[in-house]
PDB file of N, CA, C and O in Angstrom:
ATOM      1  N   UNK A   1     -10.562 -36.677  19.585  1.00  0.00           N
ATOM      2  CA  UNK A   1     -12.248 -36.446  19.436  1.00  0.00           C
ATOM      3  C   UNK A   1     -13.095 -37.991  20.266  1.00  0.00           C
ATOM      4  O   UNK A   1     -13.154 -39.213  20.127  1.00  0.00           O
ATOM      5  N   UNK A   2     -13.646 -36.844  21.186  1.00  0.00           N
ATOM      6  CA  UNK A   2     -14.397 -38.844  21.922  1.00  0.00           C
ATOM      7  C   UNK A   2     -15.889 -38.690  20.879  1.00  0.00           C
ATOM      8  O   UNK A   2     -16.392 -37.637  20.487  1.00  0.00           O
ATOM      9  N   UNK A   3     -16.312 -39.957  20.636  1.00  0.00           N
ATOM     10  CA  UNK A   3     -16.951 -39.606  20.134  1.00  0.00           C
ATOM     11  C   UNK A   3     -18.857 -40.399  20.266  1.00  0.00           C
ATOM     12  O   UNK A   3     -19.063 -41.612  20.280  1.00  0.00           O
ATOM     13  N   UNK A   4     -19.719 -39.561  20.326  1.00  0.00           N
ATOM     14  CA  UNK A   4     -21.283 -39.442  20.657  1.00  0.00           C
ATOM     15  C   UNK A   4     -21.724 -40.804  20.944  1.00  0.00           C
ATOM     16  O   UNK A   4     -21.762 -41.117  19.753  1.00  0.00           O
ATOM     17  N   UNK A   5     -22.089 -41.872  21.537  1.00  0.00           N
ATOM     18  CA  UNK A   5     -22.394 -43.101  21.535  1.00  0.00           C
ATOM     19  C   UNK A   5     -24.322 -42.951  22.584  1.00  0.00           C
ATOM     20  O   UNK A   5     -24.765 -42.541  23.657  1.00  0.00           O
ATOM     21  N   UNK A   6     -24.625 -43.369  21.768  1.00  0.00           N
ATOM     22  CA  UNK A   6     -26.285 -42.891  22.574  1.00  0.00           C
ATOM     23  C   UNK A   6     -26.696 -44.152  23.312  1.00  0.00           C
ATOM     24  O   UNK A   6     -26.104 -45.179  22.984  1.00  0.00           O
ATOM     25  N   UNK A   7     -27.674 -44.233  24.314  1.00  0.00           N
ATOM     26  CA  UNK A   7     -27.950 -45.598  24.798  1.00  0.00           C
ATOM     27  C   UNK A   7     -28.670 -45.144  26.262  1.00  0.00           C
ATOM     28  O   UNK A   7     -29.073 -44.012  26.530  1.00  0.00           O
ATOM     29  N   UNK A   8     -28.723 -46.383  27.172  1.00  0.00           N
ATOM     30  CA  UNK A   8     -29.415 -46.011  28.272  1.00  0.00           C
ATOM     31  C   UNK A   8     -28.345 -46.024  29.375  1.00  0.00           C
ATOM     32  O   UNK A   8     -27.803 -47.099  29.633  1.00  0.00           O
ATOM     33  N   UNK A   9     -28.023 -44.985  30.001  1.00  0.00           N
ATOM     34  CA  UNK A   9     -27.004 -45.350  30.567  1.00  0.00           C
ATOM     35  C   UNK A   9     -26.828 -44.883  32.334  1.00  0.00           C
ATOM     36  O   UNK A   9     -26.040 -44.253  33.040  1.00  0.00           O
ATOM     37  N   UNK A  10     -28.329 -45.779  32.490  1.00  0.00           N
ATOM     38  CA  UNK A  10     -28.982 -46.132  34.382  1.00  0.00           C
ATOM     39  C   UNK A  10     -28.165 -47.154  34.259  1.00  0.00           C
ATOM     40  O   UNK A  10     -28.220 -47.905  33.285  1.00  0.00           O
ATOM     41  N   UNK A  11     -27.659 -47.239  34.839  1.00  0.00           N
ATOM     42  CA  UNK A  11     -27.384 -48.527  35.542  1.00  0.00           C
ATOM     43  C   UNK A  11     -28.111 -49.853  35.873  1.00  0.00           C
ATOM     44  O   UNK A  11     -27.762 -51.033  35.881  1.00  0.00           O
ATOM     45  N   UNK A  12     -29.947 -48.798  36.305  1.00  0.00           N
ATOM     46  CA  UNK A  12     -30.407 -49.639  36.947  1.00  0.00           C
ATOM     47  C   UNK A  12     -32.017 -50.234  36.054  1.00  0.00           C
ATOM     48  O   UNK A  12     -33.165 -50.583  36.328  1.00  0.00           O
ATOM     49  N   UNK A  13     -31.047 -50.025  34.787  1.00  0.00           N
ATOM     50  CA  UNK A  13     -32.220 -50.028  33.771  1.00  0.00           C
ATOM     51  C   UNK A  13     -32.051 -51.844  33.052  1.00  0.00           C
ATOM     52  O   UNK A  13     -31.123 -52.533  33.476  1.00  0.00           O
ATOM     53  N   UNK A  14     -32.624 -52.189  32.426  1.00  0.00           N
ATOM     54  CA  UNK A  14     -33.170 -54.113  32.264  1.00  0.00           C
ATOM     55  C   UNK A  14     -32.001 -53.212  30.703  1.00  0.00           C
ATOM     56  O   UNK A  14     -32.223 -53.623  29.564  1.00  0.00           O
ATOM     57  N   UNK A  15     -31.520 -52.721  30.790  1.00  0.00           N
ATOM     58  CA  UNK A  15     -31.025 -52.421  28.899  1.00  0.00           C
ATOM     59  C   UNK A  15     -30.158 -51.224  28.722  1.00  0.00           C
ATOM     60  O   UNK A  15     -30.298 -50.442  27.781  1.00  0.00           O
ATOM     61  N   UNK A  16     -29.109 -51.085  29.808  1.00  0.00           N
ATOM     62  CA  UNK A  16     -28.047 -50.171  30.229  1.00  0.00           C
ATOM     63  C   UNK A  16     -27.844 -50.541  28.791  1.00  0.00           C
ATOM     64  O   UNK A  16     -28.400 -51.332  28.029  1.00  0.00           O
ATOM     65  N   UNK A  17     -26.802 -49.646  28.680  1.00  0.00           N
ATOM     66  CA  UNK A  17     -25.243 -49.868  28.001  1.00  0.00           C
ATOM     67  C   UNK A  17     -24.455 -49.760  27.733  1.00  0.00           C
ATOM     68  O   UNK A  17     -24.289 -49.201  26.648  1.00  0.00           O
ATOM     69  N   UNK A  18     -23.377 -50.186  28.468  1.00  0.00           N
ATOM     70  CA  UNK A  18     -22.043 -49.695  29.290  1.00  0.00           C
ATOM     71  C   UNK A  18     -21.634 -49.250  28.143  1.00  0.00           C
ATOM     72  O   UNK A  18     -22.454 -50.102  27.800  1.00  0.00           O
ATOM     73  N   UNK A  19     -21.204 -48.785  27.183  1.00  0.00           N
ATOM     74  CA  UNK A  19     -20.182 -48.171  25.632  1.00  0.00           C
ATOM     75  C   UNK A  19     -21.342 -46.518  26.126  1.00  0.00           C
ATOM     76  O   UNK A  19     -20.753 -45.675  26.804  1.00  0.00           O
ATOM     77  N   UNK A  20     -22.594 -46.267  25.814  1.00  0.00           N
ATOM     78  CA  UNK A  20     -22.919 -45.819  26.286  1.00  0.00           C
ATOM     79  C   UNK A  20     -22.530 -44.080  26.927  1.00  0.00           C
ATOM     80  O   UNK A  20     -22.404 -43.888  28.136  1.00  0.00           O
ATOM     81  N   UNK A  21     -22.416 -43.213  26.140  1.00  0.00           N
ATOM     82  CA  UNK A  21     -22.043 -42.357  26.929  1.00  0.00           C
ATOM     83  C   UNK A  21     -22.637 -40.707  27.259  1.00  0.00           C
ATOM     84  O   UNK A  21     -22.137 -39.803  27.928  1.00  0.00           O
ATOM     85  N   UNK A  22     -24.190 -40.797  26.302  1.00  0.00           N
ATOM     86  CA  UNK A  22     -25.306 -39.652  26.657  1.00  0.00           C
ATOM     87  C   UNK A  22     -26.580 -41.013  26.580  1.00  0.00           C
ATOM     88  O   UNK A  22     -26.635 -42.008  25.857  1.00  0.00           O
ATOM     89  N   UNK A  23     -27.301 -40.617  27.429  1.00  0.00           N
ATOM     90  CA  UNK A  23     -28.722 -40.744  26.982  1.00  0.00           C
ATOM     91  C   UNK A  23     -29.543 -40.638  25.429  1.00  0.00           C
ATOM     92  O   UNK A  23     -29.743 -39.681  24.681  1.00  0.00           O
ATOM     93  N   UNK A  24     -29.794 -41.655  25.370  1.00  0.00           N
ATOM     94  CA  UNK A  24     -31.534 -41.010  24.009  1.00  0.00           C
ATOM     95  C   UNK A  24     -32.896 -41.031  25.308  1.00  0.00           C
ATOM     96  O   UNK A  24     -33.927 -40.576  24.815  1.00  0.00           O
ATOM     97  N   UNK A  25     -32.999 -41.277  26.172  1.00  0.00           N
ATOM     98  CA  UNK A  25     -34.078 -41.622  27.003  1.00  0.00           C
ATOM     99  C   UNK A  25     -34.704 -42.640  26.339  1.00  0.00           C
ATOM    100  O   UNK A  25     -35.877 -42.447  26.022  1.00  0.00           O
ATOM    101  N   UNK A  26     -33.949 -44.158  25.927  1.00  0.00           N
ATOM    102  CA  UNK A  26     -34.467 -45.871  26.297  1.00  0.00           C
ATOM    103  C   UNK A  26     -34.739 -46.742  26.918  1.00  0.00           C
ATOM    104  O   UNK A  26     -35.059 -47.882  26.583  1.00  0.00           O
ATOM    105  N   UNK A  27     -34.560 -45.937  28.620  1.00  0.00           N
ATOM    106  CA  UNK A  27     -34.139 -46.796  29.577  1.00  0.00           C
ATOM    107  C   UNK A  27     -35.210 -47.325  29.825  1.00  0.00           C
ATOM    108  O   UNK A  27     -36.176 -46.594  30.040  1.00  0.00           O
ATOM    109  N   UNK A  28     -35.368 -48.887  29.872  1.00  0.00           N
ATOM    110  CA  UNK A  28     -36.343 -49.357  30.428  1.00  0.00           C
ATOM    111  C   UNK A  28     -36.386 -50.592  31.631  1.00  0.00           C
ATOM    112  O   UNK A  28     -35.649 -51.576  31.575  1.00  0.00           O
ATOM    113  N   UNK A  29     -37.228 -50.391  32.553  1.00  0.00           N
ATOM    114  CA  UNK A  29     -37.235 -51.072  33.597  1.00  0.00           C
ATOM    115  C   UNK A  29     -38.378 -51.822  33.729  1.00  0.00           C
ATOM    116  O   UNK A  29     -39.390 -51.611  33.061  1.00  0.00           O
ATOM    117  N   UNK A  30     -38.240 -52.939  34.794  1.00  0.00           N
ATOM    118  CA  UNK A  30     -39.139 -53.835  35.379  1.00  0.00           C
ATOM    119  C   UNK A  30     -40.651 -53.146  35.184  1.00  0.00           C
ATOM    120  O   UNK A  30     -40.976 -52.097  34.626  1.00  0.00           O
ATOM    121  N   UNK A  31     -41.650 -54.434  36.054  1.00  0.00           N
ATOM    122  CA  UNK A  31     -42.670 -53.960  35.598  1.00  0.00           C
ATOM    123  C   UNK A  31     -42.247 -54.109  37.916  1.00  0.00           C
ATOM    124  O   UNK A  31     -41.371 -54.798  38.438  1.00  0.00           O
ATOM    125  N   UNK A  32     -43.236 -53.219  38.603  1.00  0.00           N
ATOM    126  CA  UNK A  32     -42.446 -53.947  40.085  1.00  0.00           C
ATOM    127  C   UNK A  32     -42.934 -55.276  41.065  1.00  0.00           C
ATOM    128  O   UNK A  32     -44.043 -55.705  41.383  1.00  0.00           O
ATOM    129  N   UNK A  33     -41.269 -55.783  41.435  1.00  0.00           N
ATOM    130  CA  UNK A  33     -42.165 -56.538  42.370  1.00  0.00           C
ATOM    131  C   UNK A  33     -41.031 -57.585  40.783  1.00  0.00           C
ATOM    132  O   UNK A  33     -40.621 -58.683  41.157  1.00  0.00           O
ATOM    133  N   UNK A  34     -40.755 -57.292  39.676  1.00  0.00           N
ATOM    134  CA  UNK A  34     -40.593 -58.842  38.404  1.00  0.00           C
ATOM    135  C   UNK A  34     -39.128 -57.725  38.692  1.00  0.00           C
ATOM    136  O   UNK A  34     -39.008 -56.587  39.146  1.00  0.00           O
ATOM    137  N   UNK A  35     -38.091 -58.853  38.107  1.00  0.00           N
ATOM    138  CA  UNK A  35     -36.833 -58.986  37.595  1.00  0.00           C
ATOM    139  C   UNK A  35     -36.609 -58.138  35.912  1.00  0.00           C
ATOM    140  O   UNK A  35     -37.713 -58.231  35.374  1.00  0.00           O
ATOM    141  N   UNK A  36     -35.840 -57.549  35.155  1.00  0.00           N
ATOM    142  CA  UNK A  36     -35.969 -57.513  33.784  1.00  0.00           C
ATOM    143  C   UNK A  36     -36.092 -58.531  33.006  1.00  0.00           C
ATOM    144  O   UNK A  36     -35.644 -58.150  31.925  1.00  0.00           O
ATOM    145  N   UNK A  37     -36.455 -59.667  32.906  1.00  0.00           N
ATOM    146  CA  UNK A  37     -36.293 -60.467  33.038  1.00  0.00           C
ATOM    147  C   UNK A  37     -38.072 -61.500  33.010  1.00  0.00           C
ATOM    148  O   UNK A  37     -38.205 -62.697  32.755  1.00  0.00           O
ATOM    149  N   UNK A  38     -38.865 -60.770  33.268  1.00  0.00           N
ATOM    150  CA  UNK A  38     -40.723 -60.519  33.617  1.00  0.00           C
ATOM    151  C   UNK A  38     -40.482 -61.708  35.705  1.00  0.00           C
ATOM    152  O   UNK A  38     -41.322 -61.742  36.604  1.00  0.00           O
ATOM    153  N   UNK A  39     -39.274 -62.315  35.692  1.00  0.00           N
ATOM    154  CA  UNK A  39     -39.590 -63.442  36.828  1.00  0.00           C
ATOM    155  C   UNK A  39     -39.938 -62.546  37.840  1.00  0.00           C
ATOM    156  O   UNK A  39     -39.951 -61.350  37.549  1.00  0.00           O
ATOM    157  N   UNK A  40     -40.173 -62.835  38.771  1.00  0.00           N
ATOM    158  CA  UNK A  40     -40.821 -61.658  40.576  1.00  0.00           C
ATOM    159  C   UNK A  40     -39.519 -61.885  40.984  1.00  0.00           C
ATOM    160  O   UNK A  40     -38.640 -62.565  40.453  1.00  0.00           O
ATOM    161  N   UNK A  41     -39.512 -61.166  42.089  1.00  0.00           N
ATOM    162  CA  UNK A  41     -38.388 -61.428  42.995  1.00  0.00           C
ATOM    163  C   UNK A  41     -38.937 -62.384  44.263  1.00  0.00           C
ATOM    164  O   UNK A  41     -39.987 -62.635  44.853  1.00  0.00           O
ATOM    165  N   UNK A  42     -37.863 -62.656  44.277  1.00  0.00           N
ATOM    166  CA  UNK A  42     -37.552 -63.623  45.707  1.00  0.00           C
ATOM    167  C   UNK A  42     -38.537 -64.196  45.025  1.00  0.00           C
ATOM    168  O   UNK A  42     -39.632 -63.774  45.396  1.00  0.00           O
ATOM    169  N   UNK A  43     -38.620 -65.439  43.696  1.00  0.00           N
ATOM    170  CA  UNK A  43     -39.660 -66.473  43.241  1.00  0.00           C
ATOM    171  C   UNK A  43     -41.161 -66.421  44.023  1.00  0.00           C
ATOM    172  O   UNK A  43     -41.940 -67.373  44.045  1.00  0.00           O
ATOM    173  N   UNK A  44     -41.429 -64.953  44.736  1.00  0.00           N
ATOM    174  CA  UNK A  44     -42.664 -64.602  44.672  1.00  0.00           C
ATOM    175  C   UNK A  44     -43.369 -64.186  43.148  1.00  0.00           C
ATOM    176  O   UNK A  44     -42.948 -63.407  42.292  1.00  0.00           O
ATOM    177  N   UNK A  45     -44.658 -65.061  43.174  1.00  0.00           N
ATOM    178  CA  UNK A  45     -45.525 -64.478  42.406  1.00  0.00           C
ATOM    179  C   UNK A  45     -47.303 -63.460  43.141  1.00  0.00           C
ATOM    180  O   UNK A  45     -48.449 -63.798  43.438  1.00  0.00           O
ATOM    181  N   UNK A  46     -46.494 -62.165  43.116  1.00  0.00           N
ATOM    182  CA  UNK A  46     -47.054 -61.304  44.071  1.00  0.00           C
ATOM    183  C   UNK A  46     -48.691 -61.155  43.314  1.00  0.00           C
ATOM    184  O   UNK A  46     -49.520 -60.893  44.186  1.00  0.00           O
ATOM    185  N   UNK A  47     -49.278 -61.261  41.976  1.00  0.00           N
ATOM    186  CA  UNK A  47     -49.470 -61.541  42.225  1.00  0.00           C
ATOM    187  C   UNK A  47     -51.051 -62.274  42.290  1.00  0.00           C
ATOM    188  O   UNK A  47     -52.204 -61.843  42.288  1.00  0.00           O
ATOM    189  N   UNK A  48     -50.403 -63.628  42.349  1.00  0.00           N
ATOM    190  CA  UNK A  48     -50.785 -65.306  42.433  1.00  0.00           C
ATOM    191  C   UNK A  48     -51.737 -64.432  44.127  1.00  0.00           C
ATOM    192  O   UNK A  48     -52.923 -64.224  44.379  1.00  0.00           O
ATOM    193  N   UNK A  49     -50.066 -64.089  45.116  1.00  0.00           N
ATOM    194  CA  UNK A  49     -51.180 -64.269  46.592  1.00  0.00           C
ATOM    195  C   UNK A  49     -51.246 -63.408  46.443  1.00  0.00           C
ATOM    196  O   UNK A  49     -50.089 -63.118  46.745  1.00  0.00           O
ATOM    197  N   UNK A  50     -51.647 -62.572  46.197  1.00  0.00           N
ATOM    198  CA  UNK A  50     -53.046 -60.782  46.151  1.00  0.00           C
ATOM    199  C   UNK A  50     -54.265 -61.646  45.538  1.00  0.00           C
ATOM    200  O   UNK A  50     -55.332 -61.603  46.150  1.00  0.00           O
ATOM    201  N   UNK A  51     -54.169 -62.445  44.339  1.00  0.00           N
ATOM    202  CA  UNK A  51     -55.906 -63.234  43.975  1.00  0.00           C
ATOM    203  C   UNK A  51     -55.818 -63.698  45.383  1.00  0.00           C
ATOM    204  O   UNK A  51     -56.264 -63.161  46.397  1.00  0.00           O
ATOM    205  N   UNK A  52     -55.261 -64.622  45.264  1.00  0.00           N
ATOM    206  CA  UNK A  52     -55.337 -65.478  46.890  1.00  0.00           C
ATOM    207  C   UNK A  52     -56.255 -64.518  48.014  1.00  0.00           C
ATOM    208  O   UNK A  52     -57.259 -64.900  48.615  1.00  0.00           O
ATOM    209  N   UNK A  53     -55.963 -63.912  48.056  1.00  0.00           N
ATOM    210  CA  UNK A  53     -56.658 -62.549  49.141  1.00  0.00           C
ATOM    211  C   UNK A  53     -57.329 -62.352  49.298  1.00  0.00           C
ATOM    212  O   UNK A  53     -57.826 -62.294  50.422  1.00  0.00           O
ATOM    213  N   UNK A  54     -58.253 -61.894  47.414  1.00  0.00           N
ATOM    214  CA  UNK A  54     -59.039 -61.738  48.142  1.00  0.00           C
ATOM    215  C   UNK A  54     -60.462 -62.523  47.329  1.00  0.00           C
ATOM    216  O   UNK A  54     -61.561 -62.537  47.884  1.00  0.00           O
TER     217      UNK A  54
END
């Protein structure tokens, strides 16, 4: 018998659950240009750069 394990099954989501086998629509994704921990991708702070240009 297979048990249903609810969770986020999208490997690209921050809260991916590798033991889940059925989606509960709980997936969370990072903000644009940021990693799951909130740091900027490639060490660039896009917001800071944009504010300097305006």
